[in-house]
Residue, then its C-alpha position, 0 to 999 in steps of 0.5 A: m500500500d502507498k502509505f503516503l497517498l493514504k495519509s495525504k487523503m486522510a489529511l485532506c479530509g481532516d481525518t486522524q488515524t484514530i478517526l479512520a481506525d474508529y470508522l474501520g472498527i479497529s484500534a488506532n495501533a492496528l491501523s498504524n501497523k497496517i499503514n506502516l506494513k508492520s502487521t497484516d494487510f488491510n482486508q477486503c472490508e477495510i479496503l472497501k470502507i476506505k474506498e467509500r469514505y474517501c470517494l476513491t475511484l477504482k483506479r485511485s484505490i489500486q494506486f493506494f493498495a496495489k503494492k500489496y495486492h495483485v492489480k487484477i485481484l484488487e480490481r475484482l474485489l473492488v468491482q464485486a462490492 
C-alpha cells in the first residue's frame, strides 16, 4: 500500500488515524501497523470502507493498495462490492 497517498487523503479530509481506525472498527495501533506494513494487510472490508469514505475511484484505490495486492485481484474485489 502507498502509505503516503493514504495519509495525504486522510489529511485532506481532516481525518486522524484514530478517526479512520474508529470508522474501520479497529484500534488506532492496528491501523498504524497496517499503514506502516508492520502487521497484516488491510482486508477486503477495510479496503472497501476506505474506498467509500474517501470517494476513491477504482483506479485511485489500486494506486493506494496495489503494492500489496495483485492489480487484477484488487480490481475484482473492488468491482464485486
